[in-house]
N, C-alpha and C positions, 0 to 999 in steps of 0.2 A: 376515568376508573381503571384501576390496575386489575391486571389478571393474577388472582391467587391461585397457585398450582399446588394442590395437595401432594405431599411427598409419601409421608408415612407417618403413624403414631402421633397425629396432631400437629405435625409440622407443616406449614405452607410457604412457598418461596414466591418471590414477586420481583419484579424490576422496579426501578425506582417508583416510590409512591409520592403522592402528595398530601398535605396536610387534610385535604378534604377527603382522602381514600380511608381515613381513619374510621369514618362512619361505616363505610363498607365492611371493614374488618371487623367492626364490633357486630354488625349484623350476621357476619359469618360466624360469629362465635369465638373469635380471637380473644385472648385475655392478655396477650404480651406481644410487643412489637420488638425486633431485633434489627437494628441499623448496622448492616455490615459494609457501609460504604463511607469513606472519608469524607469531610465537608470539603467544598472547593475542588473536588475531581473534575467537575466541568462548571463553566460560568454559570449555566441557567439551572443548577441543581439546586431544589429547595434545602435550605439550612435544616441540619438534624434537630436544632433546637425548637424550629416552628413544628417539625412532625412530633417531637417530644411534648410540646405544648398542646397540640391536638389530642395525643394519646392521654396526656394527663386530664384534660378536660372530659374525654370520654370515658375515664376510670379504667384504662388499659396501662399495664406495666411497659415501660421502655427501657431499652438497654441499648447502648452504641458499643458495638464490637467491629470497629473499622478495620477492614481488611485492605492494606494497601499493595504498594507493589513489591513490598518484601515478603508478601505472603503470609501463611499461617503458622502461628506459634501454639505452643502447647497452652499458654494462657488463654488464647482465642478459643481452644477447644474446651478449655475448663470452664471459661466464661459461660459458653453456650450451653454446656452440660449443666451448669447451675440452672439457668434459666429454664431449660426444659424439665428439669427434675423438681422444680419448685412451682411451675405454673400448673394451675388447676383447670386447664383447658387449652385449645389450640395456640399454637406461637407462630406468628408470621414473621419470617426473616426476609428482608430486602436489601437489594444493591443495585446495580445498573441494569443487570438481566436477570437476576436470581440466581446466576451460576455461584458466585462466592458463597452465598447463603447456603446452597444445596450442597457444595463442597465441604463447607465447615460443618453441617449437619452429618454428612457422611464420615467426616473424621471423628465427630462425638460417638457415632453409632460404633465405629471400629474401636475407640478408646473403652467403651462399654463391653466390648467382647461379641458383638452380634456378627452373625455370617456375612462376610463381605460380599458374596456373589448376592445375596439377598438384598443387600443395602444398595448395591449398584443397580439391581433390577428395578427397585423402587424407585430410585432417582430417575433412571432410563425411562420409566413408564410415564414421568411427568416431563421428559424431553431433556434431562440433563445427564451428561457424561462425567463419572467420577474417575475417569482414568489419569487425569493429570495428578490427582492426589493419591492414587493407588498405592504407591510405594509407600507414603506416610501412613496410609490405612493399614498396609500390612505390618508396619512397625508397631503401631498402637495396639493392633489386635494381638501381636506377639507378646507384648508386655501385659494386656489384660490378661492372658492365658497364663502368664507365670506367676 
């Protein structure tokens, strides 16, 4: 069973989940699952399609926004923003440890113009440090204000 960490505003982050964890997610009220881990990152990782199939069977939306070694792009931020904007309940993002999912969530919050210290504090309460993407958050927030 995975540990789903509530971040804020209906977003939860988790490390790698298994197809069987989808039932736990549904019981937690999750309506959408976002996979931020590229397939094949490690040999024993469950394929995204297996998690998609479990989500489909449970009636949960599934979106793959893989974040690889090249990092985050604006298209990734906009893709997660779309999921968050259209979901009618909690969204679960997962990757290897939950960090990439949380960093992407933080970038979305900056893109929406939220207070960056508040966003950083919400992530920190769940055990995540957004400082690796803080310069990008600053840029996105500046664009949101203009």
